[in-house]
C-alpha positions in Angstrom: 26.8 26.3 38.4 28.6 24.3 35.6 26.4 21.3 36.3 23.3 23.3 36.2 24.4 24.9 33.0 25.2 21.4 31.5 21.7 20.2 32.5 20.1 23.3 31.1 21.9 22.9 27.8 20.8 19.3 27.4 17.3 19.8 28.8 16.3 23.1 27.1 18.7 23.5 24.2 19.3 19.8 23.2 23.0 20.4 22.9 24.3 17.0 24.2 28.0 17.4 23.3 28.3 20.8 25.1 26.4 19.4 28.0 28.8 16.5 28.4 31.8 18.9 28.5 30.2 21.2 31.0 29.2 18.1 33.1 32.8 17.0 33.1 34.1 20.3 34.3 31.4 20.8 36.9 31.8 17.3 38.3 35.5 17.9 38.8 34.6 20.9 41.0 31.9 18.9 42.8 34.3 16.2 43.8 36.2 18.7 45.9 33.0 20.0 47.4 31.6 16.6 48.5 35.0 15.5 49.8 35.0 18.5 52.1 31.4 17.7 53.2 32.4 14.1 53.9 29.8 12.6 51.6 31.6 9.7 50.1 28.5 8.6 48.1 28.3 11.9 46.2 32.1 12.2 46.0 32.3 8.8 44.2 29.3 9.7 42.1 31.1 12.8 40.8 34.2 10.8 40.0 32.1 8.4 37.9 30.3 11.4 36.4 33.6 12.8 35.2 34.4 9.6 33.4 31.0 9.2 31.9 30.9 12.8 30.8 34.2 12.3 29.0 32.9 9.1 27.5 29.7 10.8 26.3 31.6 13.8 24.9 33.9 11.5 22.9 31.0 9.4 21.8 29.1 12.5 20.5 32.3 13.9 18.9 33.2 10.7 17.0 29.8 8.9 17.0 32.0 5.8 17.8 30.0 4.1 20.5 26.4 3.1 20.8 24.9 0.6 23.2 22.0 -1.2 21.6 19.6 -2.4 24.3 15.8 -2.8 24.5 14.4 0.5 25.8 12.2 -1.3 28.4 15.3 -3.1 29.8 17.2 0.3 30.0 14.2 1.8 31.8 14.0 -1.1 34.3 17.8 -0.8 35.0 17.5 2.9 35.8 14.1 2.7 37.5 14.9 0.1 40.2 17.5 2.1 42.2 15.3 5.1 42.1 12.3 3.2 43.4 14.5 1.7 46.2 15.7 5.1 47.1 12.1 6.4 47.3 11.1 3.5 49.5 14.0 4.3 51.9 13.2 8.0 52.0 9.5 7.3 52.7 10.6 4.8 55.4 12.7 7.5 57.0 9.8 9.9 57.3 7.0 7.4 58.1 8.6 4.5 60.0 11.9 5.5 61.6 14.0 8.8 61.6 17.2 6.8 61.5 19.9 8.5 59.4 21.1 5.3 57.9 17.9 5.2 55.8 18.8 8.5 54.1 22.5 7.4 53.8 21.4 4.2 52.1 19.0 6.1 49.9 21.9 8.3 48.8 23.8 5.2 47.5 20.7 4.0 45.7 20.2 7.4 44.1 23.9 7.4 43.0 23.4 4.0 41.3 20.3 5.3 39.6 22.0 8.5 38.4 25.1 6.7 37.2 23.1 4.0 35.3 20.9 6.7 33.8 23.9 8.9 32.6 25.8 5.8 31.4 22.9 4.8 29.2 22.6 8.3 27.9 26.3 8.8 27.3 26.3 5.6 25.2 23.1 6.7 23.4 21.1 3.7 24.8 18.2 5.9 25.7 16.6 9.1 24.4 17.1 12.5 25.9 13.5 12.5 27.0 14.1 9.3 29.0 17.3 10.6 30.5 15.5 13.8 31.7 12.6 11.8 33.1 14.8 9.5 35.1 16.9 12.4 36.2 13.8 14.1 37.5 12.9 11.1 39.6 16.4 10.8 41.1 16.6 14.5 41.8 13.3 14.6 43.7 14.3 11.6 45.8 17.7 13.0 46.6 16.4 16.3 48.1 15.9 15.0 51.7 19.4 13.5 51.8 21.0 16.7 50.5 19.1 18.7 53.2 20.1 16.2 55.9 23.9 16.7 55.2 23.5 20.5 54.9 24.6 20.5 51.2 22.5 23.6 50.6 24.1 24.7 47.3 23.5 21.2 45.9 20.0 21.3 47.3 19.3 24.5 45.4 21.0 23.1 42.3 18.9 19.9 42.5 15.7 21.9 43.1 16.5 23.9 40.0 17.1 20.7 38.0 13.7 19.5 39.0 12.1 22.6 37.5 14.3 22.4 34.4 13.3 18.7 34.0 9.6 19.5 34.2 10.0 22.3 31.7 12.1 20.2 29.3 9.7 17.2 29.5 6.7 19.4 28.9 8.3 21.3 26.0 9.4 18.1 24.3 5.9 16.6 24.8 4.3 19.7 23.3 6.7 19.5 20.4 6.0 15.9 19.7 2.2 16.5 19.7 2.6 19.2 17.0 
């Protein structure tokens, strides 16, 4: 619930510092959950998320760090693992129902999420870009979460998809006015 609250705070309320703190606390709890489920990819993902949340919280508290990169380069870095994960998931459903395809997609999704959050934590991308790439990663991760019976995470991820769509459409409407 803390991770969902963190995502709601950044997506709907634009409170990045509070979101980073909630993300840190929620990820600590998720580490235990994925350890018990035996999902090493999502366990390590949450370890990294704890570190990045702390980094982002400190960055927003002190405005001390900023990574200056071309936005197209940042987009490409974050997009590639998500596209690879999507190809692996599609291959699972269309070509071969082998579990290793979903397992490999989970690692690719993790890389995409970590790079996305890293770029956001260091202010190298906008909140809009962060939410858009999070939406992509969330959609692609749904089959894997279902396959490992991580139902609470599946519900959480489905809710983040809805929040992402809402946040992106709200921000788009605000920018048009």
